C-alpha positions in Angstrom: 40.8 99.6 67.3 43.5 97.4 65.7 45.8 95.8 68.2 49.4 97.0 68.2 52.5 96.4 70.1 53.5 99.5 72.1 57.1 100.6 71.5 59.1 103.5 72.9 61.8 105.5 71.1 63.9 105.4 74.2 65.2 101.9 75.0 67.7 100.5 77.3 71.3 101.1 76.1 72.6 97.8 74.9 76.1 98.5 75.9 75.4 100.1 79.2 78.5 101.1 81.2 77.2 103.0 84.3 80.7 103.8 85.5 81.7 105.4 82.2 78.3 107.3 82.1 78.9 108.7 85.6 82.4 109.9 84.6 80.9 111.7 81.6 78.2 113.3 83.7 80.7 114.4 86.3 83.0 115.9 83.6 80.1 117.7 82.0 79.2 119.5 85.2 82.7 120.1 86.7 84.3 123.5 86.5 83.1 126.5 84.6 80.2 125.9 82.3 78.2 122.9 81.5 78.4 120.4 78.6 74.7 120.1 77.9 75.3 117.9 74.9 77.2 115.3 76.9 74.3 115.2 79.4 71.8 114.7 76.5 74.0 112.0 75.0 73.8 110.0 78.3 70.4 110.7 79.8 68.3 110.8 76.7 69.6 107.4 75.5 69.2 105.4 78.7 66.1 103.7 80.0 64.6 105.0 83.3 65.9 101.9 85.1 69.4 102.6 83.9 69.1 106.3 85.0 68.3 105.1 88.5 71.4 103.0 88.5 73.4 106.0 87.4 72.0 108.1 90.3 73.0 105.4 92.8 76.4 104.9 91.4 77.1 108.6 90.9 76.7 109.1 94.7 78.8 106.1 95.4 81.6 107.4 93.2 81.6 111.1 94.0 79.6 111.5 97.3 77.1 113.8 95.6 73.5 113.4 94.5 73.2 113.4 90.8 69.8 115.2 90.9 71.2 118.0 93.1 74.1 118.4 90.7 71.9 118.6 87.7 69.6 121.2 89.5 72.7 123.4 90.3 74.0 123.3 86.7 70.9 123.4 84.5 68.0 125.7 84.2 64.6 126.4 82.5 62.8 124.0 80.4 65.9 121.9 79.7 66.2 121.3 83.4 62.6 120.3 83.6 63.0 117.6 81.0 66.2 116.3 82.5 64.7 116.0 85.9 61.6 114.4 84.5 63.7 111.8 82.9 65.6 111.1 86.1 62.4 110.6 88.1 60.8 107.2 88.7 57.6 107.2 86.6 55.2 107.0 89.5 57.1 109.8 91.4 57.0 112.0 88.2 53.2 111.4 87.9 52.8 112.2 91.6 54.9 115.4 91.2 52.8 116.5 88.2 49.5 115.8 90.0 50.7 117.8 93.0 51.8 120.7 90.9 48.4 120.7 89.2 46.4 121.0 92.4 48.8 123.2 94.5 48.8 127.0 94.5 46.4 129.3 92.7 44.2 127.6 90.3 44.0 124.0 89.1 45.6 122.4 86.1 42.5 120.3 85.2 44.0 119.2 81.9 47.0 117.7 83.7 44.7 115.8 86.2 42.6 114.5 83.3 45.6 113.4 81.2 47.2 111.4 84.0 44.3 110.0 85.9 42.3 109.1 82.8 45.1 107.4 80.8 47.0 105.3 83.3 46.5 101.5 84.1 45.4 100.2 87.4 49.0 99.4 88.3 50.2 102.8 87.4 47.4 104.5 89.4 48.3 102.4 92.4 52.0 103.3 92.1 51.1 106.9 91.7 48.8 107.1 94.8 51.4 105.3 96.9 54.2 107.7 95.7 51.9 110.7 96.4 51.2 109.6 99.9 54.9 109.0 100.6 56.2 112.2 99.1 53.5 114.6 100.2 52.1 112.9 103.4 48.5 113.3 102.0 46.0 111.0 100.3 45.6 111.8 96.7 41.8 111.1 96.7 41.4 113.7 99.6 43.4 116.4 97.8 41.4 115.9 94.6 38.1 116.1 96.5 39.3 119.5 98.1 40.3 120.9 94.8 37.6 119.9 92.3 33.8 119.6 92.5 30.7 118.1 91.1 30.6 115.2 88.7 34.1 116.1 87.5 35.4 115.4 91.0 33.5 112.1 91.0 35.1 111.0 87.7 38.6 111.8 89.0 38.0 110.0 92.3 36.7 107.0 90.4 40.0 107.0 88.4 42.1 107.1 91.7 40.5 103.9 92.9 42.3 101.8 90.2 39.3 99.6 90.0 38.8 99.2 86.3 38.0 95.5 85.4 41.1 95.2 83.1 40.8 91.4 82.7 37.1 91.5 82.0 36.3 89.4 78.9 34.2 91.1 76.2 30.5 90.5 76.7 28.3 91.6 73.7 25.0 91.2 75.6 26.3 93.3 78.5 27.7 95.9 76.0 24.2 96.2 74.4 22.6 96.7 77.8 25.3 99.3 78.8 24.8 101.1 75.5 21.1 101.3 76.1 21.7 102.5 79.7 23.9 105.3 78.4 21.1 106.3 75.9 18.6 106.3 78.7 20.9 108.4 80.8 21.4 110.9 78.1 19.6 111.4 74.9 16.4 109.7 75.9 15.7 112.0 78.8 15.6 115.5 79.9 18.8 116.3 81.7 21.6 113.8 82.1 22.3 111.0 84.5 26.1 111.7 84.6 26.6 109.1 87.3 25.6 106.4 84.9 28.1 107.6 82.4 30.7 107.6 85.1 29.9 104.1 86.3 30.3 102.5 82.9 33.3 104.5 81.6 35.3 104.1 84.8 34.7 100.4 85.5 34.6 98.5 82.3 37.7 97.1 80.5 38.9 98.9 77.3 37.9 95.9 75.2 34.4 95.9 76.7 34.0 99.7 76.3 34.9 99.4 72.6 32.0 97.0 72.3 29.7 99.5 74.2 30.7 102.3 71.9 29.9 100.2 68.8 26.6 99.2 70.3 25.7 102.8 71.1 26.4 103.8 67.5 24.2 101.0 66.2 21.4 102.0 68.5 21.4 105.8 68.1 23.3 106.5 64.9 25.6 108.7 66.8 29.1 108.2 68.3 29.7 108.2 72.0 31.7 111.3 71.6 28.7 113.2 70.1 26.6 111.9 73.0 29.1 113.2 75.6 29.5 116.6 73.8 25.7 117.0 73.7 25.1 116.1 77.3 28.1 117.5 79.2 30.4 120.5 79.3 33.6 121.9 80.8 36.0 119.7 82.6 33.6 116.8 82.9 33.2 116.6 79.2 37.0 116.8 78.7 37.5 114.0 81.2 34.9 111.7 79.7 36.1 112.4 76.1 39.7 111.6 77.3 38.6 108.2 78.6 36.9 107.5 75.2 40.0 108.6 73.2 42.4 106.5 75.3 40.0 103.5 75.0 39.8 103.9 71.2 43.4 104.9 70.4 45.8 105.9 73.2 48.7 107.0 70.8 46.3 109.2 68.9 45.2 110.8 72.2 48.8 111.7 73.1 49.6 112.8 69.5 46.7 115.3 69.9 48.1 116.4 73.2 51.5 117.1 71.6 49.9 119.0 68.7 47.8 121.2 70.9 50.8 121.9 73.2 52.7 123.4 70.2 50.2 124.9 67.8 49.2 128.5 67.8 50.8 131.3 69.8 52.9 130.1 72.6 53.7 126.6 73.8 52.3 124.7 76.7 55.7 123.5 77.7 54.4 121.8 80.9 52.1 119.5 78.8 54.8 119.0 76.1 57.5 118.0 78.5 55.1 115.7 80.5 54.0 113.7 77.4 57.5 113.5 76.0 58.8 112.2 79.4 56.1 109.8 80.2 55.6 108.3 76.7 59.1 108.1 75.3 59.7 104.6 76.7 56.2 103.4 76.2 54.5 104.2 72.9 56.3 107.1 71.3 56.8 105.2 68.0 53.0 104.8 67.7 52.4 108.4 68.8 54.8 109.6 66.1 52.9 107.5 63.4 49.5 108.9 64.6 50.8 112.5 64.6 52.0 112.2 61.0 48.6 110.7 60.0 46.6 113.2 61.9 48.4 116.4 61.0 50.4 115.7 57.8 53.7 116.7 59.4 56.2 114.9 61.6 56.4 115.3 65.3 60.1 116.1 64.9 59.4 118.9 62.5 56.9 120.4 65.0 59.5 120.3 67.8 62.2 121.7 65.6 59.9 124.6 64.6 58.5 125.3 68.0 61.5 124.8 70.4 65.0 126.0 70.5 68.5 125.4 72.1 69.2 122.5 74.4 65.5 122.1 75.1 64.9 121.4 71.4 67.9 119.1 71.3 66.8 116.9 74.1 63.2 116.6 73.0 64.4 115.6 69.5 66.7 113.0 71.1 63.7 111.5 72.8 61.7 111.0 69.6 64.6 109.8 67.5 65.6 106.3 68.4 69.4 105.8 68.2 
């Protein structure tokens, strides 16, 4: 994968005036009705760090919590986007993980997306936030809500133990590629633990070498190997690791596409990706989306969403 500089569409406001912003937000929510456009014009064009400053100053100026005020004035999917933007990233990830494992059923796709795409530092921040907010250890909750080799993959991800600073080692990559072959195609049954061990621990640069060596040795891609050896959520999780290693923006472009194509919209996934990537790599995601689907991300959102929900999502993908 070619190296690229990650760049978000949402950047810190260059002429940031938190007092003026707080006054705008107060006016937008005071009295009858709500000025949603004013809320979008402030919150969608400030960095997360700047939004945290607004929350503190708003309470200082008016004696009211900005989050509580937004909750009382907004509703539906528009509220979900706004509250996501107002959350500290680690807290938002923790909230989404909690939502995915609470109640009836489990949102495995959410667990896979977050735990298999975040850096060690992000995973550590997420697990700390989760324990503080929910008085429970993330690893224990995942163990109680998932099973089998899928559970082991997710638990491996929560350890934040990937060797991110590992220097690429061609000889080790060749050995690991052979080990993956021996654990899968070369035998009856599959040694899923060996796949887990390699995919969860090696640096992205090292894994790219492993994938190249696997293709040289077998004539098949690592994706083909995983698809032929695994199924269900384990397959999805392993493939997500591979996709993120090879091209993280392309992975999220695919997530956005799948959230909007066909009948109905997976709004939870759409909102989560928009909120978590808009300050990170949304420019690269937009580029990959156009290349992969021959249509801009903006046009997909415009066709699939409506009202203030559409307006705030478009604001997040159109740099000012």
